[in-house]
Each structure stands twice: as structure tokens, then as C-alpha cells.
N, CA and C of each residue as an Amber inpcrd file, in Angstrom:
protein
   315
   3.2940000 -14.6040000 -14.7220000   2.6460000 -13.8070000 -15.7360000
   3.6110000 -12.7850000 -16.3340000   4.3970000 -12.1110000 -15.4760000
   5.3650000 -11.1350000 -15.9850000   6.3740000 -11.8100000 -16.8980000
   6.7630000 -13.0030000 -16.5500000   7.7410000 -13.7320000 -17.3480000
   7.2040000 -14.0270000 -18.7490000   5.9310000 -14.3370000 -18.8700000
   5.3500000 -14.6190000 -20.1810000   5.2460000 -13.3490000 -21.0260000
   5.0360000 -12.1910000 -20.3720000   5.0020000 -10.9140000 -21.0910000
   6.3850000 -10.6260000 -21.6720000   7.4280000 -10.8210000 -20.8610000
   8.7900000 -10.5990000 -21.3420000   9.1390000 -11.5860000 -22.4520000
   8.6980000 -12.7840000 -22.3100000   8.9560000 -13.7940000 -23.3210000
   8.2470000 -13.4270000 -24.6190000   7.0130000 -12.9700000 -24.4980000
   6.2450000 -12.5510000 -25.6850000   6.9040000 -11.3420000 -26.3430000
   7.3530000 -10.3640000 -25.5430000   8.0270000  -9.1810000 -26.0830000
   9.3350000  -9.5690000 -26.7600000  10.0930000 -10.4550000 -26.1400000
  11.3500000 -10.9110000 -26.7190000  11.0950000 -11.6410000 -28.0340000
  10.0570000 -12.4520000 -28.0460000   9.7010000 -13.1740000 -29.2680000
   9.3260000 -12.2030000 -30.3900000   8.5060000 -11.2030000 -30.0890000
   8.0810000 -10.2230000 -31.0840000   9.2640000  -9.3870000 -31.5840000
  10.1620000  -9.0310000 -30.6550000  11.3460000  -8.2710000 -31.0360000
  12.2440000  -9.1130000 -31.9530000  12.4280000 -10.3470000 -31.6030000
  13.2420000 -11.2590000 -32.4210000  12.6070000 -11.4540000 -33.7980000
  11.2970000 -11.5990000 -33.8250000  10.5700000 -11.7600000 -35.0880000
  10.7460000 -10.5200000 -35.9700000  10.6720000  -9.3380000 -35.3840000
  10.8520000  -8.0900000 -36.1330000  12.2730000  -7.9940000 -36.6870000
  13.2730000  -8.3790000 -35.8920000  14.6600000  -8.3570000 -36.3540000
  14.8640000  -9.3160000 -37.5190000  14.2870000 -10.5000000 -37.4280000
  14.4090000 -11.4820000 -38.5030000  13.7250000 -10.9920000 -39.7870000
  12.5820000 -10.3780000 -39.6490000  11.8780000  -9.8350000 -40.8120000
  12.7060000  -8.7340000 -41.4680000  13.3050000  -7.8780000 -40.6460000
  14.1460000  -6.7990000 -41.1710000  15.3540000  -7.3750000 -41.9000000
  16.0060000  -8.3610000 -41.3100000  17.1640000  -8.9990000 -41.9620000
  16.7670000  -9.6460000 -43.2760000  15.6440000 -10.3320000 -43.2660000
  15.1670000 -11.0060000 -44.4840000  14.9230000  -9.9850000 -45.5960000
  14.3210000  -8.8630000 -45.2440000  14.0640000  -7.8090000 -46.2220000
  15.3710000  -7.2510000 -46.7740000  16.3390000  -7.0070000 -45.9050000
  17.6400000  -6.4890000 -46.3390000  18.3590000  -7.4770000 -47.2490000
  18.3030000  -8.7550000 -46.9120000  18.9520000  -9.7810000 -47.7360000
  18.2810000  -9.8610000 -49.1080000  16.9670000  -9.8130000 -49.1210000
  16.2430000  -9.8730000 -50.3870000  16.5930000  -8.6740000 -51.2560000
  16.6960000  -7.4890000 -50.6500000  17.0570000  -6.2830000 -51.3890000
  18.4750000  -6.4160000 -51.9690000  19.4160000  -6.9390000 -51.1890000
  20.7870000  -7.1270000 -51.6800000  20.8260000  -8.1150000 -52.8320000
  20.0450000  -9.1870000 -52.7310000  20.0000000 -10.1730000 -53.8090000
  19.4210000  -9.5640000 -55.0860000  18.3500000  -8.7880000 -54.9390000
  17.7570000  -8.1330000 -56.1040000  18.7130000  -7.1190000 -56.7200000
  19.4310000  -6.3920000 -55.8790000  20.4040000  -5.4160000 -56.3790000
  21.5320000  -6.1290000 -57.1280000  22.0030000  -7.2490000 -56.5940000
  23.0540000  -8.0140000 -57.2700000  22.5530000  -8.5140000 -58.6250000
  21.3200000  -8.9850000 -58.6590000  20.7360000  -9.4420000 -59.9210000
  20.6040000  -8.2810000 -60.9040000  20.1860000  -7.1220000 -60.4000000
  20.0410000  -5.9430000 -61.2490000  21.3870000  -5.5130000 -61.8190000
  22.4230000  -5.5150000 -60.9950000  23.7570000  -5.1380000 -61.4730000
  24.2230000  -6.0930000 -62.5600000  23.9440000  -7.3660000 -62.3830000
  24.3330000  -8.3600000 -63.3820000  23.5610000  -8.1270000 -64.6910000
  22.2650000  -7.8760000 -64.6020000  21.4690000  -7.6260000 -65.7970000
  21.9110000  -6.3520000 -66.5120000  22.2390000  -5.3170000 -65.7460000
  22.7200000  -4.0700000 -66.3510000  24.0370000  -4.3080000 -67.0980000
  24.9020000  -5.0890000 -66.4930000  26.1880000  -5.3810000 -67.1250000
  25.9830000  -6.1860000 -68.4120000  25.1010000  -7.1680000 -68.3800000
  24.8300000  -7.9880000 -69.5620000  24.2860000  -7.1250000 -70.7030000
  23.4560000  -6.1490000 -70.3670000  22.8560000  -5.2810000 -71.3880000
  23.7660000  -4.1230000 -71.7890000  24.9300000  -4.0250000 -71.1640000
  25.8720000  -2.9670000 -71.5220000  25.4910000  -1.5990000 -70.9930000
  24.8160000  -1.5670000 -69.8630000  24.3780000  -0.3040000 -69.2590000
  25.2360000   0.0120000 -68.0430000  25.3680000   1.2960000 -67.6870000
  26.1460000   1.6660000 -66.5020000  25.5260000   1.1020000 -65.2250000
  26.3720000   0.6820000 -64.3080000  25.8940000   0.0720000 -63.0680000
  25.1800000   1.0610000 -62.1560000  25.5220000   2.3450000 -62.2610000
  24.8740000   3.3080000 -61.3660000  23.4070000   3.5430000 -61.7300000
  22.9360000   2.9790000 -62.8360000  21.5030000   3.0340000 -63.1430000
  20.7000000   2.1510000 -62.1920000  21.3740000   1.2990000 -61.4520000
  20.6920000   0.4300000 -60.4860000  19.9610000   1.2520000 -59.4270000
  20.4190000   2.4810000 -59.1990000  19.7680000   3.3440000 -58.2070000
  18.4000000   3.8210000 -58.6830000  18.1380000   3.7460000 -59.9830000
  16.8800000   4.2320000 -60.5340000  15.8210000   3.1450000 -60.6670000
  16.2010000   1.9150000 -60.4300000  15.3150000   0.7890000 -60.7000000
  14.2670000   0.5890000 -59.6130000  13.1290000   0.0830000 -60.0410000
  12.0700000  -0.3360000 -59.1270000  12.2190000  -1.8420000 -58.9680000
  12.5800000  -2.2710000 -57.7800000  12.9020000  -3.6750000 -57.5500000
  11.6670000  -4.5620000 -57.4170000  10.4870000  -3.9710000 -57.4440000
   9.2710000  -4.7810000 -57.3680000   9.0420000  -5.5280000 -58.6760000
   9.3480000  -4.8720000 -59.7910000   9.2570000  -5.4960000 -61.1160000
  10.5580000  -5.1730000 -61.8520000  11.5710000  -5.9250000 -61.5490000
  12.9300000  -5.6270000 -61.9850000  13.0860000  -5.6110000 -63.4990000
  12.5850000  -6.6180000 -64.1840000  12.7750000  -6.6900000 -65.6380000
  12.0890000  -5.5480000 -66.3660000  10.8790000  -5.2230000 -65.9840000
  10.1620000  -4.1100000 -66.6180000  10.8670000  -2.7960000 -66.3270000
  11.3680000  -2.6620000 -65.1230000  12.0740000  -1.4430000 -64.7440000
  13.3640000  -1.2890000 -65.5470000  14.0970000  -2.3710000 -65.7120000
  15.3370000  -2.3110000 -66.4980000  15.0110000  -2.0110000 -67.9620000
  13.9460000  -2.6010000 -68.4950000  13.5500000  -2.3180000 -69.8710000
  13.2650000  -0.8290000 -70.0630000  12.5300000  -0.2360000 -69.1250000
  12.1790000   1.1800000 -69.2220000  13.4230000   2.0680000 -69.1100000
  14.2830000   1.7600000 -68.1580000  15.4890000   2.5580000 -67.9710000
  16.4070000   2.4060000 -69.1880000  16.4990000   1.1980000 -69.7380000
  17.3480000   0.9770000 -70.9070000  16.8420000   1.7780000 -72.1050000
  15.5360000   1.7760000 -72.3250000  14.9690000   2.5340000 -73.4450000
  15.2620000   4.0210000 -73.2960000  15.0590000   4.5580000 -72.0960000
  15.3420000   5.9750000 -71.8520000  16.8270000   6.2710000 -72.0110000
  17.6760000   5.3990000 -71.4840000  19.1240000   5.5940000 -71.5590000
  19.5830000   5.6230000 -73.0140000  19.1330000   4.6580000 -73.7920000
  19.5560000   4.5800000 -75.1940000  19.0370000   5.7800000 -75.9890000
  17.8230000   6.2340000 -75.7140000  17.2780000   7.4090000 -76.4010000
  18.0870000   8.6570000 -76.0750000  18.4160000   8.8400000 -74.8120000
  19.2210000  10.0010000 -74.4070000  20.6240000   9.9230000 -74.9940000
  21.1890000   8.7500000 -74.9970000  22.5210000   8.5580000 -75.5580000
  22.5220000   8.8750000 -77.0490000  21.5220000   8.3870000 -77.7700000
  21.4340000   8.6550000 -79.2090000  21.2480000  10.1390000 -79.4780000
  20.4410000  10.7960000 -78.6660000  20.2340000  12.2430000 -78.8310000
  21.5340000  13.0040000 -78.6190000  22.2950000  12.6160000 -77.6080000
  23.5780000  13.2570000 -77.3560000  24.5530000  13.0420000 -78.4990000
  24.5800000  11.8300000 -79.0320000  25.4700000  11.5320000 -80.1590000
  25.0610000  12.3530000 -81.3720000  23.7560000  12.4020000 -81.6470000
  23.2740000  13.1780000 -82.7940000  23.6220000  14.6510000 -82.6510000
  23.4340000  15.2060000 -81.4600000  23.7740000  16.6180000 -81.2320000
  25.2660000  16.8630000 -81.3810000  26.0640000  15.9290000 -80.9190000
  27.5160000  16.0900000 -81.0150000  27.9710000  16.0300000 -82.4730000
  27.3880000  15.1230000 -83.2220000  27.7900000  14.9800000 -84.6210000
  27.2250000  16.0810000 -85.5060000  26.1230000  16.6740000 -85.0980000
  25.5060000  17.7160000 -85.9050000  26.4620000  18.8970000 -86.0530000
  26.9170000  19.4520000 -84.9490000  27.8760000  20.5500000 -84.9800000
  27.4360000  21.6880000 -85.8810000  28.3960000  22.4390000 -86.3760000
  28.1220000  23.5240000 -87.3090000  28.7020000  23.1550000 -88.6690000
  28.0250000  23.5470000 -89.7250000  28.5550000  23.2080000 -91.0420000
  29.8630000  23.9560000 -91.3040000  30.7610000  23.3700000 -92.0750000
  32.0310000  24.0400000 -92.3430000  31.8130000  25.2940000 -93.1880000
  32.6480000  26.2880000 -92.9290000  32.5660000  27.5380000 -93.6840000
  33.1890000  27.3120000 -95.0610000  32.8160000  28.1810000 -95.9770000
  33.3740000  28.0770000 -97.3280000  34.8790000  28.3280000 -97.2510000
  35.6020000  27.5750000 -98.0260000  37.0630000  27.7060000 -98.0260000
  37.4640000  29.0540000 -98.6250000  38.4390000  29.6690000 -97.9940000
  38.9660000  30.9420000 -98.4900000  40.1510000  30.6240000 -99.4040000
  40.1080000  31.0980000-100.6150000  41.2270000  30.8130000-101.5310000
  42.4500000  31.6440000-101.1670000  43.2600000  31.1460000-100.2750000
  44.4110000  31.9020000 -99.7740000  45.4650000  32.1180000-100.8480000
  45.6330000  31.1730000-101.7320000  46.6550000  31.3360000-102.7820000
  46.3050000  32.5020000-103.6950000  45.0330000  32.6500000-104.0330000
  44.6010000  33.7460000-104.9010000  44.8140000  35.0900000-104.2250000
  44.5620000  35.1630000-102.9340000  44.7480000  36.4230000-102.2120000
  46.2170000  36.8350000-102.2520000  47.1060000  35.8810000-102.0240000
  48.5370000  36.1950000-102.0390000  48.9970000  36.5840000-103.4380000
  48.4920000  35.9000000-104.4380000  48.8770000  36.2160000-105.8170000
  48.3860000  37.6080000-106.1910000  47.1700000  37.9570000-105.7950000
  46.6250000  39.2750000-106.1110000  47.4520000  40.3720000-105.4520000
  47.8510000  40.1590000-104.2010000  48.6340000  41.1890000-103.5240000
  50.0200000  41.3040000-104.1270000  50.6050000  40.1810000-104.5720000
  51.9350000  40.2280000-105.2140000  51.8360000  40.9220000-106.5820000
  50.8110000  40.6690000-107.3460000  50.6120000  41.3210000-108.6540000
  50.4260000  42.8150000-108.4730000  49.6420000  43.1740000-107.4460000
  49.4180000  44.6040000-107.1950000  50.7290000  45.2830000-106.8040000
  51.5690000  44.5800000-106.0090000  52.8350000  45.1740000-105.5780000
  53.8020000  45.3240000-106.7600000  53.7340000  44.4160000-107.7070000
  54.6220000  44.4640000-108.8640000  54.0260000  45.2890000-110.0080000
  52.8120000  45.7400000-109.8280000  52.1680000  46.5470000-110.8510000
  51.6140000  45.7180000-111.9880000  51.4020000  44.4600000-111.7920000
  50.8550000  43.5960000-112.8160000  49.3440000  43.4550000-112.6120000
  48.6660000  43.0490000-113.6750000  47.2350000  42.8220000-113.5710000
  46.9000000  41.5800000-112.8860000
């Protein structure tokens, strides 16, 4: 009887280890697929950390939309900048000071 208990425990432990390995392998496969999809879509690979692997395609679509919106906002802000100031007529200033020094109008 004791031997069957140990056998049952060993079987359950082995089953748990196999389930854990299977889950880890599935996660690695999904991550590899996600990295490939991100690369195909031209997105940074570190976005893979934000994905929900239960529905990979929908998750990538959502992350891509957010990424592109943020990227566009950053580009727009960078290009907006400040408007250029009015040009100062430096030649006129120098001419006026030279005329004043020479006593001319």
C-alpha cells in the first residue's frame, strides 16, 4: 500500500512538472511569434512585454495603434517648435551708425 502511495505521488509530481514545461514552451513559442509579428509590422521588439498572449493578434493591433499615435504626437510636437522671430535688418543698423558717426543723414 505504501508503495502505491509513493507511486501515485511520483506520478502526480511528474504530471505537474510536464504541465509546467508545456506551459513554458507554449509561452516561448507565443513570444517568438509575437517578436516576429512585431518585426514584420515595424514595431520595437520590447513591446512584446506589453502584449496579452491570450489573444495575440488583437493585443498587437491595440499596442500598434497606441504606439503609432504616440509616435505621431511626438513628431508633431517636435516639428511644431517655436515660430521664427522677425529678421533684424543688421545692414541697416550698421549703415545708420556709420552715417551718424560721419554726420550724414
